[in-house]
C-alpha positions as CSV (number, residue, x, y, z in Angstrom):
1,M,94.2,190.5,105.8
2,S,91.6,188.0,107.0
3,R,89.0,189.5,104.6
4,I,91.2,188.8,101.6
5,R,91.8,185.3,102.8
6,R,88.1,184.7,103.4
7,F,87.3,186.0,99.9
8,F,89.7,183.4,98.3
9,V,88.4,180.6,100.6
10,E,84.8,181.4,99.7
11,A,85.6,181.8,96.0
12,W,87.3,178.4,96.0
13,Q,84.3,176.8,97.7
14,E,82.0,178.3,95.0
15,L,84.3,177.0,92.2
16,K,84.0,173.5,93.6
17,K,80.2,173.7,93.2
18,V,80.4,174.5,89.5
19,N,79.2,171.8,87.2
20,W,82.1,171.9,84.7
21,P,81.4,170.6,81.2
22,T,83.2,167.5,79.9
23,P,85.8,168.0,77.2
24,E,83.3,166.6,74.6
25,Q,80.6,169.0,75.7
26,A,83.1,171.9,75.6
27,R,84.1,170.9,72.1
28,N,80.5,170.6,70.9
29,L,79.5,173.9,72.4
30,T,82.5,175.6,70.8
31,V,81.6,174.2,67.4
32,L,78.0,175.4,67.9
33,V,79.1,178.9,68.8
34,L,81.5,179.0,65.8
35,A,78.7,177.7,63.4
36,I,76.1,180.2,64.7
37,S,78.7,183.0,64.4
38,F,79.4,182.1,60.8
39,V,75.6,182.0,60.0
40,V,75.0,185.4,61.6
41,G,78.0,186.8,59.8
42,A,76.8,185.5,56.5
43,Y,73.3,186.9,57.2
44,I,74.7,190.3,58.0
45,T,77.0,190.3,54.9
46,F,74.1,189.3,52.6
47,F,71.9,192.2,53.7
48,D,74.9,194.6,53.7
49,I,75.5,193.8,50.1
50,I,71.8,194.1,49.2
51,F,71.3,197.4,51.0
52,G,74.6,198.7,49.7
53,A,73.5,198.0,46.1
54,I,70.2,199.7,46.8
55,A,71.9,202.7,48.3
56,A,74.3,202.9,45.4
57,R,71.4,203.0,42.9
58,F,69.9,206.0,44.7
59,N,73.2,207.9,45.2
60,G,74.1,207.8,41.6
């Protein structure tokens, strides 16, 4: 039982050392992740359409 207790005590001590972001930083980073995800999705969609059209020409 003492090993489990020690684990939680040490985990809590490590969590206190974490440099948590402010709400503003968290919001900004969330927006950044969503924007980059959208751009990557658009990039992949664009090339999927292009290569799909090329493949369709060769397959009849």
